[in-house]
N, C-alpha and C positions, 0 to 999 in steps of 0.2 A: 504494500499499499504506499502511494506517495505522500509526501507531506501535505500537498495541496488537497488531497482526497480526505485526509485526516481532519483538516480544518473544515471541511464541508459537512462532517457527521454531526447529526443533530441530537441523538440520544446520548446523555451523559455517560451511560454504562459503556457505549461503543467508543467514545473518545478516550475513556479511562483504559479500556482493554487495549486498544491499538496504540496508544500513546507510549506504551512501555517497550515497544520495539526499537531496535536499532534502525536509523535511517541514514547513517553514515559510519564508515569505518572509524571516524575520529570521535564518535561517541564513546570509544573505549581506548583507542590507541592515539598516539600524539601526532602520527604522520598518515598521510595518504600513502597507498601501495604498502601497507603495513606488513612486515615480515614477522612471522611467529614461528619460533624455533622450537623443535622437539627435544625435550629431555627424556630420552629413552632410559627408563630405570633398569638397573641390573636385575636378573631373576630374583623374584621376591620369594619369601618362605612358602613352601609348598609346590612352587612351580619345578619342572623337571630339571632346569638349569641351575637351581639354588644350590650353592655349595656350603651352606652353614655359617656364612658370614653374618656378623651383627648388623643390626639396622643402621648403626653409625656409619658403617662402610658404604651402604647404599646412599645415605644422606650426603656424605662427603663427596662421592663421585657425582651425584646429581647436582649439588651446589657448585662444584667446580666447573662443570659445564655450563650451568646457568649463568655463572659469572663471566665466562668467556663470551657467551651470547651478548649479555648485557654491556659489557665493556666495549664490544665491537659494534654496537648500534642497533641490534634487532629491537623490534618494538613489543614483543610479548614472547610468552613461553607456554608450552603445554607439557605437562607431566604425564607420562604415559607408561602403562605396563608392558611395553613392547616385547620383553623377553620372557613373558609368562606364557610361552607357547609350548605346544599347541594350545590355542585359545578355546575358552568356553563361549557358548552363545547365550547371550541374555543375561540380565542382572542376577536372576534367582540362581544361577550356577556359579557365580564368581565366589571362590572359597573366602571365608571370613579372615583366614590368616594372610591372604594376599591383599584384600582390600583394606584391612587396618594398617598394614605396613605401607601401602600406597599412600593412605592419608597422612601417616606421620611424616613420611618423606616430603610429601607435597606441602605440608604446613612449614616444614624447615625451609623449603625453597621460597615459599610466599614471604616469610619473615625476613628473608635475607636479600631480597631483590627489590628494585623500586619500579619495575615494569609489570603490566598485568600477566597473571598467570592463569592458565586453564587447565582442565583435566580431561583425559580420555581413558576409558576403560574398555579394552577390546574383548570380544566383539559385542558391540551394541549394549554395553553395561551402563545404560543411561541413568537407572535409578542409583546405582552404586556411584557413578561419576558425580551425580548431583549431591549426594551425601558427602562424598569426599570433599567437593568444592565448598559446601557449607562449612564442614569442620575445619578446612584448611584456610578458608578466607580467599578462595580463588574466585575470579570474575566471570568465567564462562566455562562450558563444557562442550565437547565435540560428541555429537550423537550420531552414531554410525548408520542407524536405520530408523529414522524418525517417523517416516510414513512408508507405505507400501509393504512389499513382502519380497524375500529373496532367500537364495540358498548360499550359506557361506562356504569358504574353502574347506571347512571341516566336514561338510556334508550335512549340516543341520539347517533345516527350514526355520526362518525367523520372520518376524512381522514388526511393523511400526509400533512405537511407544508414546506417541505424541499425547494421547488422551491422558495416560497415567502421569507422564512427566510434567505437563502444564499444571495439572491439579496438585501434584506434590509440591512444585516449586512454590505455588501459592500457599499451601498448608505449612511449609517450612519457613515461610516469611523470606523467601529467597529470590524474590522477583527481580532482584539487582544481578542475578546470575543469568548470563545470556546463553542461548542455545545456538550453537554453530552446527548445522546439519549437513550431512552428506546426501547427495543425489547420485543414484547409479553408482554406488561405491565400489572402490577397488576390493579385491579378495571376495567378491560375491557375484552371483548372476541373478539379476532381477526375475520376478515371476513373469511369465510371458504376458505381453500386452502393456507392461510398464516401461515406457520408453523415457528418454531424458526429459523431454517437454512435460509429460504427464507427471513424472516424479517431482520435477521442479515445482509445478503448480500446486501440487498437493502440499510440498513442504512450505511454500509460501503462504498458502491458505490457512495453515495450522500454526502460524505465528512464528516461524523460524526468525531468528535475529541475524543470521547470516547462512548462506548457502554455500556448500563446498563442493567443488567439481575435481575429480580425480581420474587418473588412468586406470588401467586394469589391475595393476599390482604396485607394491611399495616401490617407489623410485620412478615409476613410469608417469610421464606427463599426459594431461588430457590434450585434445587438439584445440587450437585457438577457436575453431568453429564452434565447438561445444560450449566453451566458455562464453563466447559472443551470444549463443543462443540463451543460455541460462541468464545472462545479465539482461538481455531484451525481455525476458519474461518477468523478472523480479523488480526491475527498476531501481528504487532507491535502496532496497535491501542490499547489504554488502554481499559480494560474490568473492570467495577465496579459492585459489588453486590449492588442492589438497595433496598433491604429490607431483615430483618430477621437475620442479622449478630449478633452473641452473642459469648461470650467466649467459649462455648461449641462447636460451629460449625466453629469457625474462621480458625482452622488449615485446615479443609477439603475444605473450600471454597476459602481461600486466596492461596491455593496451585495453583490454576488457574487464579484467579482475580488479578488485579493489585492494588485493593483498594476496598472500601466499603463506601456507604452512610448510616449512621446510625441515626436513630431517636428514635423509640420505646424503644429499649433496654436501652438507656441512661436515661429514665424517672423513677421517683419513682415508685416502684413496677412493673415496665415494662409496665405501662399504658400510651399510647400515650398522654392522655389529662393531665398527670401530669407535674409538673416542672422537671427540669433536676437534677438528683442525682449525685453529684460529685464522690462518691464512685464507682457507676457503670461505670462512665467514666474512673476512674483510672484502674478499673478492666479490662475492655476491652483493654485499651491502654497497660497495662502490658502483656496481651496475645499477642497483636500484636507486641510489641517491642520484645518479645521473638521470635517470627516467623521471624521478620526481622534479629535478630542476628544469626539465623540458616541458613538463606537464602544464 
């Protein structure tokens, strides 16, 4: 919904409901073309990759990478349980030992950086992500399957969670926490008949604060045509690139997108499992700042 449409609404309840949405990426971040960096947590207790280390080890690694990002000019962070794979599907299946550790580490990051922090819980752990964000003081969550239905790479069929999440956010007095939602998300295949245009319209109708467009897998970029299509549908609602942004394609993708979530490119040798490479952060931010300067 565009701002001018909001101003034409007559019922007070309608103005109140829609006024809580984001109308600009700068409602939350200080810059246009905002770059949100991924803090990929080490395997948490209970995950197959967990090696018995204490939570302070996870906190130290997460904050080290968060500080690299902050010091080199990124606009925000997302703290994600990237290495709790293979992933569960849906919030009801996320083990409490993993979600509580995630919350503790996220709070440590939030307290020690000055840029906005968000939360993602894979796959589609929206309720858990919202709970962690509330506990940690995070500003937004990424919701993998907000509307529609899909099959995840784990083979599990899953469905949208918008109805529950919007109600829970209100019940938790957490309406300051924004919902960044994926459309036709990576690592999944949408239910037949749900194309990019349909999924985008559904997400926008159900009050998404920002819409995320991804490639098929982690590190793969969406096409500029898909990004342009999504932006044409949602108007003022911010659109983010959710995977695959690099210095080489940033000009084409950020022509249409309001920002991007970046993880893989920022890692040593461009491998998602590796630690953050400060030089790669500086390289991409230099390109993004150049794009901002010409905008």
